[in-house]
PDB file of N, CA, C and O in Angstrom, chain B, residues numbered from 101:
ATOM      1  N   THR B 101      16.000  12.514  15.211  1.00  0.00           N
ATOM      2  CA  THR B 101      15.791  12.197  13.816  1.00  0.00           C
ATOM      3  C   THR B 101      16.430  13.283  12.967  1.00  0.00           C
ATOM      4  O   THR B 101      16.275  14.472  13.244  1.00  0.00           O
ATOM      5  N   LYS B 102      17.130  12.880  11.959  1.00  0.00           N
ATOM      6  CA  LYS B 102      17.797  13.826  11.064  1.00  0.00           C
ATOM      7  C   LYS B 102      16.947  14.017   9.814  1.00  0.00           C
ATOM      8  O   LYS B 102      16.546  13.046   9.172  1.00  0.00           O
ATOM      9  N   LYS B 103      16.673  15.282   9.470  1.00  0.00           N
ATOM     10  CA  LYS B 103      15.923  15.566   8.252  1.00  0.00           C
ATOM     11  C   LYS B 103      16.888  15.701   7.090  1.00  0.00           C
ATOM     12  O   LYS B 103      17.940  16.329   7.211  1.00  0.00           O
ATOM     13  N   LEU B 104      16.531  15.120   5.990  1.00  0.00           N
ATOM     14  CA  LEU B 104      17.344  15.204   4.791  1.00  0.00           C
ATOM     15  C   LEU B 104      16.778  16.275   3.873  1.00  0.00           C
ATOM     16  O   LEU B 104      15.566  16.478   3.810  1.00  0.00           O
ATOM     17  N   GLU B 105      17.658  16.949   3.171  1.00  0.00           N
ATOM     18  CA  GLU B 105      17.214  17.909   2.173  1.00  0.00           C
ATOM     19  C   GLU B 105      17.903  17.600   0.860  1.00  0.00           C
ATOM     20  O   GLU B 105      19.107  17.344   0.826  1.00  0.00           O
ATOM     21  N   PHE B 106      17.141  17.625  -0.220  1.00  0.00           N
ATOM     22  CA  PHE B 106      17.662  17.391  -1.550  1.00  0.00           C
ATOM     23  C   PHE B 106      17.375  18.617  -2.391  1.00  0.00           C
ATOM     24  O   PHE B 106      16.237  19.081  -2.469  1.00  0.00           O
ATOM     25  N   GLU B 107      18.415  19.138  -3.019  1.00  0.00           N
ATOM     26  CA  GLU B 107      18.284  20.284  -3.904  1.00  0.00           C
ATOM     27  C   GLU B 107      17.539  21.431  -3.230  1.00  0.00           C
ATOM     28  O   GLU B 107      16.744  22.116  -3.873  1.00  0.00           O
ATOM     29  N   GLY B 108      17.789  21.646  -1.932  1.00  0.00           N
ATOM     30  CA  GLY B 108      17.194  22.769  -1.220  1.00  0.00           C
ATOM     31  C   GLY B 108      15.732  22.596  -0.858  1.00  0.00           C
ATOM     32  O   GLY B 108      15.109  23.538  -0.366  1.00  0.00           O
ATOM     33  N   VAL B 109      15.165  21.417  -1.089  1.00  0.00           N
ATOM     34  CA  VAL B 109      13.759  21.178  -0.762  1.00  0.00           C
ATOM     35  C   VAL B 109      13.694  20.411   0.547  1.00  0.00           C
ATOM     36  O   VAL B 109      14.255  19.319   0.643  1.00  0.00           O
ATOM     37  N   PRO B 110      13.018  20.956   1.566  1.00  0.00           N
ATOM     38  CA  PRO B 110      12.933  20.232   2.836  1.00  0.00           C
ATOM     39  C   PRO B 110      12.153  18.928   2.674  1.00  0.00           C
ATOM     40  O   PRO B 110      11.237  18.834   1.857  1.00  0.00           O
ATOM     41  N   SER B 111      12.527  17.937   3.460  1.00  0.00           N
ATOM     42  CA  SER B 111      11.853  16.648   3.376  1.00  0.00           C
ATOM     43  C   SER B 111      10.467  16.737   3.998  1.00  0.00           C
ATOM     44  O   SER B 111      10.196  17.597   4.836  1.00  0.00           O
ATOM     45  N   LYS B 112       9.593  15.826   3.568  1.00  0.00           N
ATOM     46  CA  LYS B 112       8.245  15.717   4.116  1.00  0.00           C
ATOM     47  C   LYS B 112       8.066  14.285   4.586  1.00  0.00           C
ATOM     48  O   LYS B 112       8.621  13.351   4.008  1.00  0.00           O
ATOM     49  N   PHE B 113       7.294  14.131   5.627  1.00  0.00           N
ATOM     50  CA  PHE B 113       6.954  12.795   6.081  1.00  0.00           C
ATOM     51  C   PHE B 113       5.614  12.427   5.467  1.00  0.00           C
ATOM     52  O   PHE B 113       4.672  13.219   5.473  1.00  0.00           O
ATOM     53  N   LEU B 114       5.546  11.214   4.938  1.00  0.00           N
ATOM     54  CA  LEU B 114       4.334  10.747   4.276  1.00  0.00           C
ATOM     55  C   LEU B 114       3.802   9.501   4.949  1.00  0.00           C
ATOM     56  O   LEU B 114       4.565   8.648   5.405  1.00  0.00           O
ATOM     57  N   VAL B 115       2.501   9.406   5.006  1.00  0.00           N
ATOM     58  CA  VAL B 115       1.838   8.172   5.423  1.00  0.00           C
ATOM     59  C   VAL B 115       1.218   7.624   4.144  1.00  0.00           C
ATOM     60  O   VAL B 115       0.335   8.244   3.551  1.00  0.00           O
ATOM     61  N   VAL B 116       1.692   6.459   3.729  1.00  0.00           N
ATOM     62  CA  VAL B 116       1.243   5.844   2.488  1.00  0.00           C
ATOM     63  C   VAL B 116       0.293   4.701   2.826  1.00  0.00           C
ATOM     64  O   VAL B 116       0.597   3.854   3.666  1.00  0.00           O
ATOM     65  N   TYR B 117      -0.856   4.689   2.162  1.00  0.00           N
ATOM     66  CA  TYR B 117      -1.786   3.588   2.392  1.00  0.00           C
ATOM     67  C   TYR B 117      -2.105   2.890   1.078  1.00  0.00           C
ATOM     68  O   TYR B 117      -1.988   3.478   0.002  1.00  0.00           O
ATOM     69  N   ASN B 118      -2.506   1.634   1.181  1.00  0.00           N
ATOM     70  CA  ASN B 118      -2.772   0.794   0.019  1.00  0.00           C
ATOM     71  C   ASN B 118      -4.191   1.043  -0.495  1.00  0.00           C
ATOM     72  O   ASN B 118      -5.165   0.915   0.248  1.00  0.00           O
ATOM     73  N   LEU B 119      -4.289   1.398  -1.772  1.00  0.00           N
ATOM     74  CA  LEU B 119      -5.586   1.659  -2.406  1.00  0.00           C
ATOM     75  C   LEU B 119      -6.220   0.405  -3.006  1.00  0.00           C
ATOM     76  O   LEU B 119      -7.374   0.438  -3.434  1.00  0.00           O
ATOM     77  N   ASP B 120      -5.474  -0.698  -3.040  1.00  0.00           N
ATOM     78  CA  ASP B 120      -5.997  -1.926  -3.642  1.00  0.00           C
ATOM     79  C   ASP B 120      -6.840  -2.699  -2.626  1.00  0.00           C
ATOM     80  O   ASP B 120      -6.439  -2.852  -1.472  1.00  0.00           O
ATOM     81  N   PRO B 121      -7.999  -3.181  -3.054  1.00  0.00           N
ATOM     82  CA  PRO B 121      -8.809  -3.991  -2.141  1.00  0.00           C
ATOM     83  C   PRO B 121      -8.177  -5.367  -1.956  1.00  0.00           C
ATOM     84  O   PRO B 121      -7.497  -5.861  -2.855  1.00  0.00           O
ATOM     85  N   PRO B 122      -8.395  -5.990  -0.799  1.00  0.00           N
ATOM     86  CA  PRO B 122      -7.872  -7.343  -0.591  1.00  0.00           C
ATOM     87  C   PRO B 122      -8.511  -8.320  -1.575  1.00  0.00           C
ATOM     88  O   PRO B 122      -9.673  -8.168  -1.950  1.00  0.00           O
ATOM     89  N   GLN B 123      -7.744  -9.314  -1.983  1.00  0.00           N
ATOM     90  CA  GLN B 123      -8.275 -10.322  -2.903  1.00  0.00           C
ATOM     91  C   GLN B 123      -9.390 -11.107  -2.234  1.00  0.00           C
ATOM     92  O   GLN B 123      -9.309 -11.448  -1.054  1.00  0.00           O
ATOM     93  N   GLY B 124     -10.419 -11.384  -2.996  1.00  0.00           N
ATOM     94  CA  GLY B 124     -11.491 -12.239  -2.521  1.00  0.00           C
ATOM     95  C   GLY B 124     -12.566 -11.543  -1.715  1.00  0.00           C
ATOM     96  O   GLY B 124     -13.517 -12.201  -1.292  1.00  0.00           O
ATOM     97  N   CYS B 125     -12.463 -10.246  -1.483  1.00  0.00           N
ATOM     98  CA  CYS B 125     -13.518  -9.589  -0.717  1.00  0.00           C
ATOM     99  C   CYS B 125     -14.636  -9.139  -1.658  1.00  0.00           C
ATOM    100  O   CYS B 125     -14.421  -8.954  -2.856  1.00  0.00           O
ATOM    101  N   LYS B 126     -15.817  -8.969  -1.102  1.00  0.00           N
ATOM    102  CA  LYS B 126     -16.980  -8.589  -1.885  1.00  0.00           C
ATOM    103  C   LYS B 126     -16.961  -7.087  -2.145  1.00  0.00           C
ATOM    104  O   LYS B 126     -16.271  -6.337  -1.454  1.00  0.00           O
ATOM    105  N   LEU B 127     -17.722  -6.654  -3.144  1.00  0.00           N
ATOM    106  CA  LEU B 127     -17.724  -5.262  -3.573  1.00  0.00           C
ATOM    107  C   LEU B 127     -18.015  -4.297  -2.421  1.00  0.00           C
ATOM    108  O   LEU B 127     -17.302  -3.307  -2.263  1.00  0.00           O
ATOM    109  N   GLY B 128     -19.021  -4.558  -1.633  1.00  0.00           N
ATOM    110  CA  GLY B 128     -19.349  -3.691  -0.499  1.00  0.00           C
ATOM    111  C   GLY B 128     -18.230  -3.656   0.527  1.00  0.00           C
ATOM    112  O   GLY B 128     -17.983  -2.619   1.144  1.00  0.00           O
ATOM    113  N   GLU B 129     -17.558  -4.770   0.711  1.00  0.00           N
ATOM    114  CA  GLU B 129     -16.437  -4.833   1.655  1.00  0.00           C
ATOM    115  C   GLU B 129     -15.252  -4.024   1.153  1.00  0.00           C
ATOM    116  O   GLU B 129     -14.548  -3.396   1.943  1.00  0.00           O
ATOM    117  N   GLU B 130     -15.026  -4.033  -0.172  1.00  0.00           N
ATOM    118  CA  GLU B 130     -13.900  -3.297  -0.750  1.00  0.00           C
ATOM    119  C   GLU B 130     -13.944  -1.833  -0.360  1.00  0.00           C
ATOM    120  O   GLU B 130     -12.953  -1.282   0.120  1.00  0.00           O
ATOM    121  N   VAL B 131     -15.069  -1.215  -0.560  1.00  0.00           N
ATOM    122  CA  VAL B 131     -15.221   0.212  -0.264  1.00  0.00           C
ATOM    123  C   VAL B 131     -14.991   0.468   1.217  1.00  0.00           C
ATOM    124  O   VAL B 131     -14.302   1.419   1.586  1.00  0.00           O
ATOM    125  N   SER B 132     -15.559  -0.364   2.054  1.00  0.00           N
ATOM    126  CA  SER B 132     -15.421  -0.207   3.501  1.00  0.00           C
ATOM    127  C   SER B 132     -13.962  -0.347   3.946  1.00  0.00           C
ATOM    128  O   SER B 132     -13.488   0.433   4.772  1.00  0.00           O
ATOM    129  N   ILE B 133     -13.261  -1.326   3.408  1.00  0.00           N
ATOM    130  CA  ILE B 133     -11.868  -1.572   3.787  1.00  0.00           C
ATOM    131  C   ILE B 133     -10.974  -0.420   3.348  1.00  0.00           C
ATOM    132  O   ILE B 133     -10.142   0.055   4.121  1.00  0.00           O
ATOM    133  N   ILE B 134     -11.147   0.031   2.102  1.00  0.00           N
ATOM    134  CA  ILE B 134     -10.324   1.133   1.606  1.00  0.00           C
ATOM    135  C   ILE B 134     -10.626   2.417   2.373  1.00  0.00           C
ATOM    136  O   ILE B 134      -9.710   3.175   2.694  1.00  0.00           O
ATOM    137  N   TRP B 135     -11.882   2.666   2.667  1.00  0.00           N
ATOM    138  CA  TRP B 135     -12.274   3.841   3.450  1.00  0.00           C
ATOM    139  C   TRP B 135     -11.624   3.797   4.833  1.00  0.00           C
ATOM    140  O   TRP B 135     -11.127   4.815   5.316  1.00  0.00           O
ATOM    141  N   GLN B 136     -11.624   2.634   5.466  1.00  0.00           N
ATOM    142  CA  GLN B 136     -11.009   2.489   6.786  1.00  0.00           C
ATOM    143  C   GLN B 136      -9.503   2.717   6.716  1.00  0.00           C
ATOM    144  O   GLN B 136      -8.936   3.376   7.587  1.00  0.00           O
ATOM    145  N   ARG B 137      -8.853   2.179   5.690  1.00  0.00           N
ATOM    146  CA  ARG B 137      -7.413   2.397   5.515  1.00  0.00           C
ATOM    147  C   ARG B 137      -7.103   3.890   5.400  1.00  0.00           C
ATOM    148  O   ARG B 137      -6.171   4.391   6.029  1.00  0.00           O
ATOM    149  N   MET B 138      -7.902   4.594   4.586  1.00  0.00           N
ATOM    150  CA  MET B 138      -7.683   6.016   4.393  1.00  0.00           C
ATOM    151  C   MET B 138      -7.894   6.780   5.705  1.00  0.00           C
ATOM    152  O   MET B 138      -7.103   7.661   6.044  1.00  0.00           O
ATOM    153  N   ASN B 139      -8.936   6.453   6.426  1.00  0.00           N
ATOM    154  CA  ASN B 139      -9.198   7.112   7.712  1.00  0.00           C
ATOM    155  C   ASN B 139      -8.076   6.863   8.707  1.00  0.00           C
ATOM    156  O   ASN B 139      -7.652   7.782   9.407  1.00  0.00           O
ATOM    157  N   ASP B 140      -7.593   5.629   8.777  1.00  0.00           N
ATOM    158  CA  ASP B 140      -6.478   5.306   9.678  1.00  0.00           C
ATOM    159  C   ASP B 140      -5.223   6.080   9.281  1.00  0.00           C
ATOM    160  O   ASP B 140      -4.510   6.596  10.142  1.00  0.00           O
ATOM    161  N   ALA B 141      -4.955   6.159   7.973  1.00  0.00           N
ATOM    162  CA  ALA B 141      -3.782   6.894   7.490  1.00  0.00           C
ATOM    163  C   ALA B 141      -3.905   8.377   7.823  1.00  0.00           C
ATOM    164  O   ALA B 141      -2.930   8.995   8.251  1.00  0.00           O
ATOM    165  N   GLU B 142      -5.087   8.956   7.632  1.00  0.00           N
ATOM    166  CA  GLU B 142      -5.296  10.373   7.936  1.00  0.00           C
ATOM    167  C   GLU B 142      -5.150  10.653   9.428  1.00  0.00           C
ATOM    168  O   GLU B 142      -4.617  11.693   9.815  1.00  0.00           O
ATOM    169  N   GLU B 143      -5.613   9.743  10.259  1.00  0.00           N
ATOM    170  CA  GLU B 143      -5.471   9.899  11.701  1.00  0.00           C
ATOM    171  C   GLU B 143      -3.995   9.875  12.104  1.00  0.00           C
ATOM    172  O   GLU B 143      -3.554  10.706  12.897  1.00  0.00           O
ATOM    173  N   LEU B 144      -3.245   8.938  11.566  1.00  0.00           N
ATOM    174  CA  LEU B 144      -1.818   8.850  11.859  1.00  0.00           C
ATOM    175  C   LEU B 144      -1.080  10.093  11.346  1.00  0.00           C
ATOM    176  O   LEU B 144      -0.235  10.651  12.046  1.00  0.00           O
ATOM    177  N   ALA B 145      -1.400  10.516  10.140  1.00  0.00           N
ATOM    178  CA  ALA B 145      -0.761  11.697   9.560  1.00  0.00           C
ATOM    179  C   ALA B 145      -1.052  12.934  10.397  1.00  0.00           C
ATOM    180  O   ALA B 145      -0.164  13.756  10.626  1.00  0.00           O
ATOM    181  N   SER B 146      -2.264  13.065  10.844  1.00  0.00           N
ATOM    182  CA  SER B 146      -2.652  14.218  11.659  1.00  0.00           C
ATOM    183  C   SER B 146      -1.892  14.236  12.980  1.00  0.00           C
ATOM    184  O   SER B 146      -1.523  15.306  13.466  1.00  0.00           O
ATOM    185  N   SER B 147      -1.656  13.078  13.560  1.00  0.00           N
ATOM    186  CA  SER B 147      -0.964  13.018  14.853  1.00  0.00           C
ATOM    187  C   SER B 147       0.545  13.198  14.722  1.00  0.00           C
ATOM    188  O   SER B 147       1.225  13.455  15.716  1.00  0.00           O
ATOM    189  N   THR B 148       1.078  13.064  13.499  1.00  0.00           N
ATOM    190  CA  THR B 148       2.523  13.173  13.299  1.00  0.00           C
ATOM    191  C   THR B 148       2.929  14.358  12.433  1.00  0.00           C
ATOM    192  O   THR B 148       4.118  14.565  12.188  1.00  0.00           O
ATOM    193  N   GLY B 149       1.952  15.141  11.966  1.00  0.00           N
ATOM    194  CA  GLY B 149       2.264  16.268  11.105  1.00  0.00           C
ATOM    195  C   GLY B 149       2.705  15.852   9.714  1.00  0.00           C
ATOM    196  O   GLY B 149       3.488  16.549   9.068  1.00  0.00           O
ATOM    197  N   SER B 150       2.207  14.727   9.259  1.00  0.00           N
ATOM    198  CA  SER B 150       2.585  14.169   7.957  1.00  0.00           C
ATOM    199  C   SER B 150       1.490  14.420   6.933  1.00  0.00           C
ATOM    200  O   SER B 150       0.434  14.965   7.257  1.00  0.00           O
ATOM    201  N   GLU B 151       1.748  14.020   5.703  1.00  0.00           N
ATOM    202  CA  GLU B 151       0.742  14.066   4.646  1.00  0.00           C
ATOM    203  C   GLU B 151       0.358  12.642   4.270  1.00  0.00           C
ATOM    204  O   GLU B 151       1.146  11.714   4.448  1.00  0.00           O
ATOM    205  N   VAL B 152      -0.848  12.471   3.751  1.00  0.00           N
ATOM    206  CA  VAL B 152      -1.366  11.161   3.360  1.00  0.00           C
ATOM    207  C   VAL B 152      -1.339  11.047   1.839  1.00  0.00           C
ATOM    208  O   VAL B 152      -1.688  11.989   1.128  1.00  0.00           O
ATOM    209  N   ILE B 153      -0.922   9.889   1.354  1.00  0.00           N
ATOM    210  CA  ILE B 153      -0.891   9.657  -0.086  1.00  0.00           C
ATOM    211  C   ILE B 153      -1.139   8.170  -0.350  1.00  0.00           C
ATOM    212  O   ILE B 153      -0.705   7.316   0.423  1.00  0.00           O
ATOM    213  N   GLY B 154      -1.834   7.867  -1.437  1.00  0.00           N
ATOM    214  CA  GLY B 154      -2.060   6.480  -1.824  1.00  0.00           C
ATOM    215  C   GLY B 154      -0.796   5.857  -2.408  1.00  0.00           C
ATOM    216  O   GLY B 154       0.068   6.568  -2.922  1.00  0.00           O
ATOM    217  N   HIS B 155      -0.689   4.554  -2.332  1.00  0.00           N
ATOM    218  CA  HIS B 155       0.523   3.856  -2.770  1.00  0.00           C
ATOM    219  C   HIS B 155       0.807   4.022  -4.264  1.00  0.00           C
ATOM    220  O   HIS B 155       1.949   3.862  -4.694  1.00  0.00           O
ATOM    221  N   THR B 156      -0.200   4.337  -5.043  1.00  0.00           N
ATOM    222  CA  THR B 156       0.023   4.476  -6.480  1.00  0.00           C
ATOM    223  C   THR B 156       0.931   5.661  -6.799  1.00  0.00           C
ATOM    224  O   THR B 156       1.579   5.675  -7.846  1.00  0.00           O
ATOM    225  N   TRP B 157       0.987   6.653  -5.912  1.00  0.00           N
ATOM    226  CA  TRP B 157       1.890   7.791  -6.108  1.00  0.00           C
ATOM    227  C   TRP B 157       3.342   7.318  -6.175  1.00  0.00           C
ATOM    228  O   TRP B 157       4.124   7.808  -6.990  1.00  0.00           O
ATOM    229  N   ILE B 158       3.690   6.372  -5.323  1.00  0.00           N
ATOM    230  CA  ILE B 158       5.050   5.835  -5.328  1.00  0.00           C
ATOM    231  C   ILE B 158       5.323   5.148  -6.667  1.00  0.00           C
ATOM    232  O   ILE B 158       6.369   5.367  -7.278  1.00  0.00           O
ATOM    233  N   LEU B 159       4.389   4.324  -7.116  1.00  0.00           N
ATOM    234  CA  LEU B 159       4.571   3.602  -8.377  1.00  0.00           C
ATOM    235  C   LEU B 159       4.665   4.564  -9.561  1.00  0.00           C
ATOM    236  O   LEU B 159       5.495   4.372 -10.450  1.00  0.00           O
ATOM    237  N   GLU B 160       3.828   5.589  -9.577  1.00  0.00           N
ATOM    238  CA  GLU B 160       3.856   6.568 -10.662  1.00  0.00           C
ATOM    239  C   GLU B 160       5.166   7.359 -10.653  1.00  0.00           C
ATOM    240  O   GLU B 160       5.710   7.668 -11.713  1.00  0.00           O
ATOM    241  N   SER B 161       5.667   7.682  -9.477  1.00  0.00           N
ATOM    242  CA  SER B 161       6.935   8.407  -9.374  1.00  0.00           C
ATOM    243  C   SER B 161       8.095   7.551  -9.879  1.00  0.00           C
ATOM    244  O   SER B 161       8.991   8.051 -10.560  1.00  0.00           O
ATOM    245  N   ILE B 162       8.075   6.279  -9.547  1.00  0.00           N
ATOM    246  CA  ILE B 162       9.126   5.372 -10.028  1.00  0.00           C
ATOM    247  C   ILE B 162       9.058   5.259 -11.548  1.00  0.00           C
ATOM    248  O   ILE B 162      10.085   5.327 -12.222  1.00  0.00           O
ATOM    249  N   ALA B 163       7.857   5.086 -12.088  1.00  0.00           N
ATOM    250  CA  ALA B 163       7.692   4.933 -13.528  1.00  0.00           C
ATOM    251  C   ALA B 163       8.157   6.182 -14.285  1.00  0.00           C
ATOM    252  O   ALA B 163       8.705   6.081 -15.383  1.00  0.00           O
ATOM    253  N   ALA B 164       7.934   7.360 -13.691  1.00  0.00           N
ATOM    254  CA  ALA B 164       8.319   8.613 -14.343  1.00  0.00           C
ATOM    255  C   ALA B 164       9.760   9.021 -14.031  1.00  0.00           C
ATOM    256  O   ALA B 164      10.272   9.982 -14.605  1.00  0.00           O
ATOM    257  N   CYS B 165      10.406   8.300 -13.132  1.00  0.00           N
ATOM    258  CA  CYS B 165      11.781   8.619 -12.692  1.00  0.00           C
ATOM    259  C   CYS B 165      11.879   9.992 -12.040  1.00  0.00           C
ATOM    260  O   CYS B 165      12.942  10.613 -12.052  1.00  0.00           O
ATOM    261  N   LYS B 166      10.776  10.464 -11.474  1.00  0.00           N
ATOM    262  CA  LYS B 166      10.784  11.703 -10.693  1.00  0.00           C
ATOM    263  C   LYS B 166       9.520  11.747  -9.837  1.00  0.00           C
ATOM    264  O   LYS B 166       8.511  11.115 -10.152  1.00  0.00           O
ATOM    265  N   LEU B 167       9.603  12.512  -8.743  1.00  0.00           N
ATOM    266  CA  LEU B 167       8.444  12.612  -7.859  1.00  0.00           C
ATOM    267  C   LEU B 167       7.294  13.279  -8.595  1.00  0.00           C
ATOM    268  O   LEU B 167       7.461  14.313  -9.243  1.00  0.00           O
ATOM    269  N   GLN B 168       6.141  12.671  -8.482  1.00  0.00           N
ATOM    270  CA  GLN B 168       4.940  13.209  -9.107  1.00  0.00           C
ATOM    271  C   GLN B 168       4.216  14.126  -8.119  1.00  0.00           C
ATOM    272  O   GLN B 168       4.431  14.013  -6.912  1.00  0.00           O
ATOM    273  N   PRO B 169       3.369  15.023  -8.602  1.00  0.00           N
ATOM    274  CA  PRO B 169       2.602  15.876  -7.693  1.00  0.00           C
ATOM    275  C   PRO B 169       1.679  15.030  -6.828  1.00  0.00           C
ATOM    276  O   PRO B 169       1.210  13.972  -7.249  1.00  0.00           O
ATOM    277  N   PHE B 170       1.428  15.504  -5.628  1.00  0.00           N
ATOM    278  CA  PHE B 170       0.490  14.819  -4.740  1.00  0.00           C
ATOM    279  C   PHE B 170      -0.925  15.043  -5.242  1.00  0.00           C
ATOM    280  O   PHE B 170      -1.312  16.167  -5.561  1.00  0.00           O
ATOM    281  N   VAL B 171      -1.686  13.975  -5.308  1.00  0.00           N
ATOM    282  CA  VAL B 171      -3.106  14.058  -5.622  1.00  0.00           C
ATOM    283  C   VAL B 171      -3.818  13.400  -4.466  1.00  0.00           C
ATOM    284  O   VAL B 171      -3.747  12.185  -4.281  1.00  0.00           O
ATOM    285  N   ILE B 172      -4.497  14.207  -3.701  1.00  0.00           N
ATOM    286  CA  ILE B 172      -5.138  13.681  -2.488  1.00  0.00           C
ATOM    287  C   ILE B 172      -6.616  13.491  -2.712  1.00  0.00           C
ATOM    288  O   ILE B 172      -7.327  13.056  -1.806  1.00  0.00           O
TER     289      ILE B 172
END
């Protein structure tokens, strides 16, 4: 695997998970599903040396036309 560098900043690997609850699920299910997604993402990130971030970070970065700070 080739690592890319932009402007002297080393690349990072990210595990992105969806923060939106599935349509039609009940309130109690929403929390459980999102919690499970986050736990699965953290487990994968831990095994690969990556960082975990919610999908909204990507959308916010696109809207701002620059990478936004990570908020975990």
